[in-house]
N, C-alpha and C positions, 0 to 999 in steps of 0.2 A: 504494500500500500504506500503510495506516494503522498506528498502534501497536496492539499486541495488548491486548485487553480480557479481563476474566475471563468475563463472561457476555454473549453476544450473542443477543438474542431476536428472532426473525423473526415479526412480527405483533404489533400493538398493540391488538388487540381485547380483550374481557374476560378471556380466559384468559391471554394474554401480559401484559396489564397487571396482573393479580393476581399473577403470578410476580414481575414487576419491583417492585411495591410491597411484596411480602413480603420482598424482598431489600434494600430501601433502607437499612436500618441494619446490614447484614451486613459492611460494610467491603469488599465486592467491587465492582469497577468494572462497572456494568451499562449496556449500550446496547440500545435498542429500535429496530428498523428497521420503519417503517410506511409503506405505500404511499399512504395518504391525505395530503392537504395538512393543514398545521397549522391549528387553530382552526375546523375544519368541524364544526358541530353535527350529530349523527346525527339523521336523520329516519326511521330504520328503524322500520317499524310492527309488527315481530314481537313476540310476547310470549314470556317465558321462564317455565318452571315451576321455581322454586327450591325445593330441599329445605330442611328446617330446618338440616341440617348446612351447607349453602351460606350460609344467613343468618348462622350463627355465624362462618364464615370471613370474610364481608364485615364483620361487626361487629369482628372482631379486626384487620382492616385499617383500621378507623376510618372506614368509609364508610356503614355501614348507616343511621346517623341521617339521612343525606341522602336515602336511598332509601325509607325506611319509609313516607313519605307517598304514594309512588307504588305501593306494594305492596298487594295484596289477599290477606289470609290465607285459607288453605284449612283449615277446622276439621274437615271431614268429607269422607271419600272414599267414594262409593257405587259399588260394583262389581256389574255384572249382565250377563246375556246376553239378547239379544232373542229372544222367542218360547219361552223355556225357563225352568224353575224354577231357583231357586238365586240367592242374592245374598249379599254381605257388605258391611258398613259399618264403616269405621274412624273412630274419633273421637280428636281430639287430646287431649281431657281424660283419656281412658283411658291415654294414654301420658305424662301429666304435662307436656304441652307446650302452649304457647299456640296453636300451629298445626302442622299436619303439613307445610305448605309454603306458598309464596307465589307469586302470579302478578305478574310485574313486566315492564313495557315494556322491551324490549331497549335502546331509545334512552336511557331514563333511566339504566340501568346504564352504558352506554358513555360517556355524557357526563360522569357523575360520575367515573368512572375516568380519563377523559382529563384532567379538571381536576386530579386528584390527581397524575397523572404530570407535568403541567406544573409543579406545585409541588414535586416531589420533588428534593431537592438532589443526591442521589447516584445519580440515574438520568438518563441522556441519551436523548432521543428524537429520532431523525432521520427527519423526515417526507419524503414524496415520494421514498422510497428503494425502488426496485423490485428485489427480489432475483431474480437469474436463475441462480444456481448455488451449490452448496455442495460443499466437499471436506472430508474428515477424514483425518488421518494419525495416527501413533502419538504425535505431539508436540502437535498443536493442530488446531482446526477453522479453516476459511476460508470466508467468505461473500463472494460477488461481487454487487455491486448497482450500479444506475445512479441517479445523483442527478437532481434536477429540471432541472439545467442540461445534462444529457446526459453528464456526466463519469462514467467507469467507475471504481469503487472496489473494492479488495480489503481486507477487514478480518479479521485473525486473531483467534481467541478460544480461551480454554481450554475453553469449552463453548459450542457452538451449540445453541440451543433453537428448534425449529420449532413455532410456535403460530399458524399462519396459517389454520387451518381446512381445510387441504388444497386451497385454491383455486388456488395458484400453483405450488408446488413438487411435482412428481410424481416426479422422479428423485432419490431419496435414497440415498446410498452405503451398501451393505450391507443394504438393507431391501427387502422386497417387499410389495405390497398385494394382499389378497384381497377380492373384492367379491361379495356375494350380492344379486342383485336380487329383491326380494319380489314383483315384479309388481303393486305397489300405488303409489298416489299419495295425498298428503294434501291435502285441500281445507281451507284455513284462512280465518279471518275473525273478525269480532266481531259477536255477535248480541245483541239485546235481547229479553227474553222477557216473557211476561205475568206470571209469578210471580217474586218475588225469589229470588236465589240462596242467601241465608242462609249464605254461605260454604261451600257444598257443591260439591265437584267430582264429576263423573259420568264413569265409565269404563264404557262399554256395548259389549259385544262382539257383533258380527254376523258372519254367514258371509263378508261382503265385507271384514271387518277392523274394528278398533275405532273407535268415535266417542267423543270426549271433549269435555266442556264444563267449562271451568275458570273460576271466578268472577273477573271482571275489572272492577274499578271498582264503583260503587254498584249498577248495574242491568243489567249485561251479563255475557256469558260470552265467553271465547276459545274458538273452535271448532276442533277437529281432526277431520275426517271422512275416514276411509280408504275408498278406492274403487279399482276398476281404473282404469288410466291413461286409457282412452277415456271412461269414465264421469266421472272427475274433470274432464276437459276439458269435457265436456258440461255438468256442473253449474256450472262457472264461466261458461258462456255463457248460462245461463238468466236471464230477468228476475227481479228480486228476489222478487216475490210468488210466482212458481212455485218458485223455489229454497227459499223458506221453507216452502211446502207440502210439498215433497219431504223436507225436513229433519224436519218434524213427523211425517210418515209413517214415516221411518226411525228416529227416536229415540224417539218416544212422547210421553206426556202429562205427564211428571214435572215439567216447568217451564212447563206451559201452552202457549199458542201462541207461535210465534216471530214477533216483530213487525218487526224490521229487521235488515239485514245490511250490513256495510261491510268493505272491505279484502279482498275475496275473491281468492284465488290458489291455485295448486297447485304441488306439487313432488314428484318421485319419491322413493320410499322404498327404502333399501338398507341392508345391513350392510357396512361397509367397515372392514377391520382391517389394520394395519401390523404386520409381524413381521420382526425384532424392533422394538422402539420405541427402542432405543439402539444406538449404534455408538461407536467411539472418538471422544471429544470431541463427541458429538452425541446429543441427546435430542429426541423428538417427543412432544408432549402435546396434549390436547384433541381436537377433531374431526379434526385432522390425523393423530392416532394411531388413533382409533376413531370412526366415525360410526354411530349406532344408530337403530333405528326409534323414533319418538317415544312409543310406548306406555309408560306408567308414568313418562314424563318423566325418564329416567335420564341421557341423553347429556351435556347441558350440565353437570350436577352432577358427573359423572365427570371432565369436563375441569377444573373448578375444583379438585377434589381432586388431580388430577395436578399442577397448579401449586403447590398448597400443600405436598404431600409432597415435590416436588422442591426447593422453597425450604427446607424443614426439613432435607433431606439435605445441601444445599449449606451451610447454616449450621453443620452439624456436621462439615464437611469442611475440613481445613487448606487454605489457598489453593494450595499447590503440588500438591495432589491433586485439584483441581477438574477434572472431565472424565476422570479416570483410570478404568481398568476396575473397580477395587474400588468407587469411588464410584457409578458407574453400575449396578453389580450390586446394591448396597444399595438404590438407588432402585427398580430393577425388582422386587426381592423384596418391598418394602413395598407396591408398587402392584398386583402381579399378582393377589392374591386379590380385591381390589375390582373391578379392571377385568374379569377373567374372569367374576366373579359377575354384574356388570351386563350383560355381553354375553350370557351364557347365559340370564339371567332374561328379558330382553326378547325374545330369539330364541325361547325356549320359549313365551312368551305369544302371539307372532305365529303360530307354527306350530300351537299347540294350539287357539287360539280362532278363527282365520280359516278356518273350514270349516263345512260343514253336515252332517257325518257323524252319523247318529242315535245310534250307540253312544257316540261321543266327546262328543256334546252332553249326553247323560245323565250321563256321567262328570264333565263340567265343572260341571254343575249340582250334583251331589253334592259335588264338591270345594268349591264356593263355599258350599254350605250347611254343610258341616263346618267350614270356616274361620270362619263366623259364630258357630258354637257353641263353638269352641275358643279361649278367651281367650289362652293362651300362643302359639298359632300366629298369631293376629292381631297380638299384640305383636311377634312375630318379624318378620312382614312389614312392619309399620309402621316398625320400627326400621331395617330394611335399606333401605327406601325413603327414610327420613330421613337416614341416616348412611352408607349403603353397606355393603359386605360386612365392612369392618373395624369396624363399629359406632361 
């Protein structure tokens, strides 16, 4: 048993690291438990769709200047549906923003945050710490973990924060998880196209699910192609030339021919929500609290806002009230509109656009057309995508 700390964060990925760095000048004793070995440079090839609001949070943490060279701005979002009329185009300049969002390699963000955690004087990171259980009582939380040398450790904390993405901890006291399987998988990769992207992101809806192309670097797009699980597996097994032909037939001619593809992979899509996300001396944030469909790129940005709002709440809380019911209630009330709004928005898009019903298809086209004509409605959608339901 170790001495009690104020904040114990399970998971040192981008969401957990954001919370720790936002608390480094709070006067609270913060410890991060991370399963990875220290000093390991991330080679993760995933890309992240960052909203403008997330960029602002990273700037406030003092890390954006190290990331901006790796980020590709999204200045225009083109929304359409295959085989039907109706489209809408959002422009950053119409919103008075330099960009509506950014495409950033996951590894770049993870490595910069790791370096900042190593430099943080008031944050301790314990690597190769594999958490195998949590308990929460009326007085404190307790994390049990195993060190690299096999020693079992118990660490009490005024507040336990789970930010591990839901990969390891499934049994959380006082909480239950609901999972909705969309019956879809996402095929991801990086494609080079005949025409330049000009900082335009495409969200194209098809009966099988949305396909997104996000500008990634100078001449490439990050691809997210939604398909039935068996179809996704078959697409990943195709030779490159055949895959690119299939993609062209599926997406259309807006970016010309697809020339190369790299980093193909597939993963299942689901909506996973934890209820509630707090218990006595325990809070769950990021993908550990809610995992969303990637349509509209809301999930990761919700997680960063979870971390930021929790940090703000903690900084406004007297040390002897950290983890208390009133403090956790204030955090939940601040997050609920944004979280529920993001969940409902993405779930609505998946359910409404992933079908080929003629009447609904016409209604979707009419809706996209009206959105294009109504400047206040476009501004509302752009703002919510950039900054969440709280604006």
